[in-house]
C-alpha positions as CSV (number, residue, x, y, z in Angstrom):
1,M,-67.2,-14.9,103.6
2,D,-68.6,-11.4,104.4
3,I,-66.1,-9.0,105.9
4,A,-68.5,-6.9,107.9
5,S,-70.0,-9.9,109.4
6,S,-66.4,-11.0,110.2
7,G,-66.3,-8.6,112.6
8,L,-63.0,-6.9,110.4
9,N,-63.0,-3.1,110.8
10,V,-63.2,-2.1,107.2
11,Q,-62.0,1.5,107.7
12,A,-58.9,0.3,109.8
13,I,-57.8,-1.7,106.5
14,E,-58.5,0.6,104.2
15,A,-56.5,3.6,106.1
16,V,-53.2,2.6,106.5
17,S,-50.6,4.8,107.6
18,L,-47.5,5.4,105.6
19,R,-45.3,4.6,108.9
20,E,-47.7,1.3,109.3
21,A,-46.6,0.4,105.5
22,L,-43.3,1.0,106.5
23,L,-43.0,-1.1,109.2
24,A,-44.8,-3.6,107.4
25,L,-41.7,-3.6,104.7
26,T,-39.2,-4.1,107.2
27,A,-41.4,-7.2,108.4
28,I,-40.5,-8.9,105.0
29,N,-37.2,-7.5,104.6
30,H,-35.0,-8.0,108.0
31,D,-32.2,-6.0,106.6
32,I,-33.7,-2.6,106.9
33,V,-35.3,-1.1,110.4
34,V,-37.4,2.1,110.8
35,L,-36.3,5.3,113.1
36,D,-38.2,6.2,115.8
37,Y,-38.4,9.4,114.4
38,G,-40.5,10.7,111.0
39,N,-40.3,8.1,108.3
40,V,-36.8,7.3,107.9
41,V,-36.0,3.3,106.7
42,V,-32.1,2.6,106.7
43,R,-30.2,-0.2,106.8
44,R,-29.9,-2.4,110.1
45,G,-26.2,-2.2,111.3
46,Y,-25.6,1.3,109.5
47,T,-23.6,2.8,112.3
48,N,-21.0,0.4,111.4
49,L,-20.7,1.3,108.1
50,S,-17.6,3.1,106.9
51,G,-17.9,3.6,103.6
52,V,-19.9,6.1,101.4
53,K,-23.6,6.5,102.5
54,L,-26.6,7.4,99.9
55,L,-29.4,9.0,101.0
56,S,-32.8,9.5,99.1
57,G,-36.4,10.4,99.4
58,G,-39.3,12.2,98.6
59,V,-43.4,12.1,99.2
60,G,-44.3,8.5,100.5
61,G,-47.3,7.9,97.4
62,T,-48.5,4.2,97.1
63,D,-45.7,3.0,95.6
64,L,-42.8,3.5,98.3
65,S,-40.3,4.0,95.8
66,H,-37.6,4.9,97.8
67,A,-38.4,3.2,100.7
68,I,-38.2,-0.4,98.8
69,C,-34.5,1.4,97.3
70,V,-33.0,0.4,100.8
71,G,-30.8,-2.2,101.3
72,K,-27.6,-4.0,100.6
73,G,-26.6,-2.8,96.8
74,M,-28.7,0.5,96.8
75,L,-29.7,3.3,99.5
76,T,-28.3,3.0,102.8
77,A,-31.8,5.1,103.8
78,A,-34.6,7.1,102.5
79,I,-37.0,9.4,104.3
80,L,-40.3,10.0,103.3
81,G,-43.5,12.6,103.7
82,E,-46.7,11.8,104.3
83,E,-48.7,14.1,101.5
84,A,-45.6,16.2,100.8
85,A,-41.8,16.0,100.7
86,P,-40.3,16.2,104.5
87,S,-38.6,19.1,105.5
88,S,-35.2,20.3,105.3
89,R,-35.1,19.7,109.4
90,Q,-36.0,16.2,108.9
91,I,-33.8,16.1,106.2
92,L,-31.0,17.9,108.3
93,H,-31.4,15.7,111.0
94,T,-31.0,12.1,108.9
95,I,-27.8,13.1,107.4
96,K,-26.6,13.9,110.7
97,E,-27.7,10.3,111.8
98,L,-25.8,8.7,108.9
99,N,-23.1,10.9,110.0
100,V,-22.4,8.7,113.3
101,G,-19.5,6.9,112.9
102,E,-17.0,6.6,110.5
103,N,-18.1,7.4,106.9
104,S,-16.3,8.6,103.8
105,G,-18.9,10.9,103.0
106,I,-22.8,11.2,102.0
107,F,-24.5,11.3,98.6
108,V,-28.3,12.5,98.6
109,I,-29.8,11.7,95.6
110,T,-33.3,13.3,94.6
111,Q,-35.4,13.9,91.5
112,A,-35.0,17.7,89.9
113,N,-38.5,18.7,91.0
114,S,-39.9,20.5,93.9
115,D,-38.3,18.1,96.5
116,M,-35.3,19.5,95.3
117,F,-35.6,22.4,97.5
118,N,-35.9,20.8,100.6
119,F,-33.0,18.5,100.1
120,G,-30.6,20.9,98.7
121,L,-31.3,23.2,101.9
122,A,-30.8,20.3,104.0
123,V,-27.4,19.6,102.4
124,E,-26.3,22.9,102.8
125,R,-26.7,23.2,106.3
126,A,-25.2,19.8,106.5
127,N,-22.0,20.7,105.0
128,A,-21.6,23.6,107.7
129,D,-22.3,21.5,110.7
130,C,-20.9,17.8,109.4
131,R,-17.9,17.2,109.6
132,T,-18.0,14.9,106.0
133,R,-19.1,16.1,103.0
134,V,-22.3,15.9,102.1
135,K,-23.2,16.3,98.0
136,L,-26.6,16.5,96.1
137,L,-27.2,14.4,93.2
138,S,-30.0,15.5,91.1
139,I,-31.8,13.3,88.2
140,D,-33.8,14.5,85.7
141,D,-34.5,11.9,82.9
142,D,-38.2,12.8,82.2
143,R,-38.0,15.0,79.1
144,S,-41.6,14.3,78.4
145,A,-44.4,17.4,77.8
146,K,-46.0,15.3,81.1
147,R,-43.5,15.5,83.7
148,E,-44.2,12.7,86.4
149,R,-43.1,13.4,89.8
150,Y,-40.7,10.5,90.0
151,S,-39.3,8.4,86.8
152,C,-37.5,5.6,86.8
153,G,-34.1,6.9,85.9
154,F,-33.8,7.0,89.6
155,I,-33.7,3.0,89.9
156,L,-30.8,2.8,87.6
157,L,-28.9,5.2,89.1
158,T,-29.1,4.3,92.9
159,K,-28.5,0.3,91.6
160,I,-25.2,1.7,89.5
161,L,-24.2,4.2,92.6
162,G,-24.9,1.3,95.5
163,A,-22.9,-1.2,94.2
164,L,-19.8,1.1,93.6
165,V,-20.9,1.8,97.5
166,E,-20.3,-1.8,98.0
167,K,-16.9,-2.5,96.5
168,G,-15.7,0.2,98.2
169,A,-15.2,3.1,96.1
170,M,-14.0,6.3,97.4
171,F,-16.3,9.6,97.5
172,D,-14.5,11.2,94.1
173,D,-14.6,7.9,92.3
174,I,-18.7,8.0,93.1
175,W,-18.9,11.5,92.0
176,K,-17.2,11.1,88.8
177,C,-19.4,8.0,87.9
178,Y,-22.6,9.9,88.7
179,K,-21.5,12.7,86.3
180,S,-20.5,10.5,83.8
181,I,-23.6,8.6,83.2
182,I,-26.1,11.6,84.4
183,D,-26.4,12.5,81.3
184,L,-27.0,9.4,79.5
185,I,-30.1,8.7,80.8
186,L,-33.8,9.3,79.3
187,T,-37.4,8.7,80.4
188,V,-40.4,8.6,77.8
189,P,-43.6,7.6,78.1
190,L,-44.7,4.5,76.6
191,N,-48.2,4.3,76.0
192,Y,-50.4,1.6,74.5
193,L,-53.9,0.0,74.0
194,D,-55.7,-2.9,75.2
195,Q,-58.5,-4.5,74.3
196,E,-60.2,-7.9,75.4
197,T,-60.0,-10.4,72.8
198,G,-60.6,-14.4,72.3
199,P,-63.0,-16.8,73.9
200,R,-61.5,-16.1,77.3
201,R,-61.7,-12.3,76.9
202,R,-57.6,-11.7,77.4
203,K,-56.4,-8.3,77.1
204,S,-54.4,-7.7,73.3
205,I,-51.8,-5.1,74.1
206,K,-50.6,-2.7,71.0
207,I,-48.3,0.1,70.9
208,T,-50.0,3.1,70.2
209,V,-48.4,5.0,67.1
210,D,-47.1,8.0,68.9
211,F,-44.0,5.6,70.3
212,D,-41.7,6.5,67.0
213,K,-42.3,10.2,67.9
214,H,-41.7,10.2,71.7
215,V,-38.6,7.6,71.0
216,K,-37.2,10.0,68.1
217,H,-35.4,12.8,70.1
218,V,-33.6,10.1,71.4
219,I,-31.7,8.8,67.9
220,D,-32.3,11.9,66.2
221,D,-29.2,13.9,65.7
222,Q,-30.8,16.8,65.3
223,S,-32.4,17.1,68.5
224,Q,-30.8,18.9,71.5
225,Q,-31.8,16.3,74.0
226,N,-30.9,12.9,71.9
227,L,-28.4,10.5,72.8
228,S,-27.2,9.7,69.5
229,L,-28.1,6.0,69.7
230,H,-26.7,3.5,67.5
231,P,-26.4,0.2,66.8
232,S,-22.3,-0.6,68.2
233,I,-23.2,1.5,71.5
234,P,-24.7,-1.2,74.1
235,T,-28.2,0.5,75.6
236,V,-29.8,-0.4,78.5
237,A,-33.5,-0.5,78.9
238,L,-35.9,-0.2,81.4
239,I,-39.7,-0.6,81.2
240,N,-42.0,0.8,84.3
241,T,-45.5,-1.0,84.0
242,S,-48.7,-0.4,85.3
243,K,-49.4,-2.7,88.2
244,S,-53.2,-3.3,86.8
245,L,-51.5,-5.3,83.8
246,E,-51.3,-8.6,83.9
247,R,-48.4,-10.6,83.3
248,I,-49.2,-12.2,79.7
249,A,-50.0,-8.8,78.7
250,E,-46.9,-7.0,80.2
251,L,-44.8,-9.6,78.3
252,G,-46.3,-9.0,75.0
253,L,-45.8,-5.5,75.7
254,V,-42.1,-6.1,76.6
255,T,-41.6,-8.2,73.6
256,Q,-43.3,-5.5,71.1
257,V,-41.0,-2.8,72.7
258,I,-37.8,-4.7,72.2
259,D,-38.8,-5.1,68.3
260,R,-39.5,-1.6,68.1
261,L,-36.2,-0.9,69.7
262,R,-34.4,-3.4,67.4
263,Q,-36.2,-1.9,63.9
264,L,-34.9,2.0,65.4
265,G,-31.3,0.2,65.3
266,I,-30.7,0.3,69.2
267,C,-28.3,-2.5,70.5
268,I,-30.0,-3.6,73.8
269,V,-27.8,-5.5,76.1
270,R,-29.9,-5.5,79.4
271,M,-34.0,-4.8,79.6
272,Y,-35.6,-4.7,82.8
273,Y,-39.2,-4.5,83.5
274,G,-41.6,-4.4,86.4
275,N,-43.9,-2.2,88.0
276,F,-40.9,0.2,90.1
277,V,-43.1,3.3,90.5
278,T,-46.6,4.4,90.3
279,A,-48.1,4.3,86.8
280,A,-51.7,5.2,85.6
281,P,-54.0,2.3,83.7
282,G,-53.3,2.3,80.1
283,S,-49.6,3.6,80.7
284,A,-46.2,3.2,80.7
285,S,-42.7,4.7,80.7
286,L,-39.2,3.6,79.1
287,T,-36.1,4.4,80.3
288,I,-32.9,4.3,78.2
289,M,-29.3,4.5,79.5
290,K,-26.4,4.6,76.5
291,V,-23.5,2.7,78.1
292,Y,-19.9,3.9,77.0
293,D,-18.0,1.9,80.2
294,L,-19.0,-1.8,80.3
295,K,-18.3,-1.6,84.2
296,V,-21.7,0.2,84.0
297,I,-23.1,-3.3,83.2
298,E,-21.1,-5.1,86.1
299,Y,-22.7,-2.7,88.6
300,L,-26.0,-3.5,87.1
301,D,-25.4,-7.1,87.8
302,A,-24.1,-6.9,90.8
303,P,-26.1,-9.1,93.7
304,C,-28.7,-6.6,96.0
305,D,-30.7,-7.2,98.3
306,A,-33.3,-4.2,98.4
307,S,-36.7,-5.4,97.9
308,G,-37.4,-3.1,94.8
309,W,-34.9,-4.9,92.6
310,H,-35.6,-8.4,93.6
311,H,-38.7,-9.1,91.3
312,V,-36.5,-7.6,88.3
313,V,-36.5,-10.0,85.4
314,Q,-33.5,-9.4,83.2
315,V,-32.9,-10.6,79.9
316,L,-30.4,-10.6,77.0
317,P,-31.9,-10.4,73.7
318,E,-29.4,-11.3,70.9
319,I,-30.5,-10.6,67.8
320,T,-29.0,-13.1,65.5
321,T,-29.8,-16.0,68.2
322,K,-32.8,-17.7,67.6
323,N,-35.2,-18.3,70.8
324,E,-36.6,-21.3,70.0
325,I,-35.1,-24.7,70.2
326,P,-35.8,-28.3,69.5
327,G,-36.7,-30.2,72.6
328,V,-34.5,-33.1,73.8
329,L,-37.7,-35.8,73.6
330,A,-38.3,-34.3,69.7
331,C,-34.9,-35.2,68.8
332,Q,-34.8,-38.6,70.1
333,G,-36.3,-40.1,67.0
334,K,-34.1,-38.3,64.5
335,Q,-30.7,-39.2,66.4
336,H,-28.7,-41.6,64.2
337,V,-26.4,-44.5,65.2
338,A,-22.9,-44.4,64.0
339,L,-22.4,-47.4,61.9
340,K,-18.8,-49.7,62.0
341,G,-17.5,-50.5,58.4
342,P,-17.6,-50.3,54.9
343,K,-20.1,-47.6,53.6
344,L,-21.3,-48.2,50.2
345,G,-22.3,-45.4,47.5
346,E,-25.7,-44.6,46.2
347,K,-25.0,-47.1,43.3
348,Q,-24.4,-50.0,45.6
349,T,-26.7,-48.8,47.7
350,N,-29.4,-49.0,45.2
351,I,-28.5,-52.6,43.6
352,C,-28.9,-53.9,47.3
353,R,-32.2,-52.3,48.2
354,K,-33.5,-54.0,44.7
355,A,-31.7,-57.3,45.7
356,I,-33.5,-57.1,49.2
357,Q,-36.4,-56.4,47.6
358,F,-36.9,-59.3,45.1
359,A,-35.8,-61.6,48.0
360,C,-38.6,-60.6,50.1
361,D,-40.8,-60.9,47.0
362,A,-39.6,-64.5,46.6
363,L,-40.4,-65.3,49.8
364,I,-44.1,-63.8,49.5
365,S,-44.7,-66.1,46.7
366,C,-43.3,-69.1,48.3
367,E,-45.7,-68.4,51.1
368,L,-48.6,-67.5,48.9
369,V,-47.5,-71.2,46.8
370,S,-47.5,-73.1,50.2
371,K,-51.2,-72.2,51.1
372,T,-52.8,-73.9,48.2
373,W,-50.1,-76.5,47.8
374,P,-51.2,-79.3,45.4
375,T,-51.7,-83.3,45.8
376,T,-48.3,-85.4,45.7
377,S,-48.8,-86.4,42.3
378,T,-48.5,-82.7,41.0
379,K,-45.8,-81.5,43.1
380,E,-43.1,-82.2,40.9
381,S,-44.6,-80.4,37.8
382,T,-45.8,-77.6,40.4
383,T,-42.4,-77.3,41.6
384,R,-41.1,-77.0,37.7
385,N,-43.4,-74.3,36.9
386,Y,-42.6,-72.3,39.9
387,R,-38.9,-72.2,39.7
388,S,-39.5,-71.3,35.3
389,T,-41.6,-68.6,37.1
390,V,-39.1,-67.5,39.4
391,R,-36.2,-67.5,36.8
392,I,-38.2,-65.4,34.6
393,R,-39.0,-62.4,37.1
394,F,-35.7,-62.6,37.9
395,S,-34.4,-62.2,34.3
396,R,-36.9,-59.5,34.0
397,K,-35.9,-57.7,37.5
398,W,-32.1,-57.6,36.7
399,A,-32.4,-57.1,32.7
């Protein structure tokens, strides 16, 4: 059906405002709501939360990466701007809104980019106006030459701190956890080449040769920005792919990354992949986090209601375990029934096999003779000849 002939307004479909997109997000996730001022997404019933609260935000963009992280187990609220970062006055008003009711403090998480100025200014004013503690948590995990505006280290950080908040952790405990993991998160670009192959023209993904160059400073002891990764140190990896990538090609990319990380001697205990933030076609990113405290794994595995974490597929790649096993139906014909009674050795088994074979040959010979049985006058001579033949064959068989 032609869209123009159906009477739909094409311009109205294309020009969706940020607020309309946020309202649509609340329609599919009833645990979050939009405040009547600005573009602020908060958890439903945020005034009844008595623990620490997490706030983040930035430019709305096309993926709403901050808004989709709002929910139980991650952010308490997120404030977004239309084409630029929200102003410090809007951020301060949102902090005061979260300060309503009992709370144990507010953490404001932001990327170390141009957005940090407005958020930092709002935090300084909030510490003077609010009766609770407000602290700014910045993350700078993108160390590449072409720095993206938002990277996926923010996703892992909010998931870990959000799980701590749900457990009822105190303000100082969350601050210590942030200080212990912030320098262990690193994001590097992950470029790949795709070409259509096969009769159905499917895309074939191949990682470019600069993979080792980008990841080298992660494991190189001589680099100033290294994480000193070692096979004995558990590591969490997150692959952010492009929306234009097909699922079959995306899985092929993930498989190649896992194999290359194993070759580099990196022990991966958790692998997440998907489209978390906007990535240009033909490009992706790899976020690596070294884990010293295994409680971090528990925080990543904790339940979460944020829509940005639901589509995550978690795998546990084991180096020594085979990922292919025979099916149940394929094994049914190979199953052996346990026999009772005495068991014969190899020599006795061969004797029994030869005896059975001789008996079968004798029965076949009898059948052939019966088909050509002579007249009554010659039956006696024929029987005598047949018995002598069987006696000779038996003597030859067991000679």
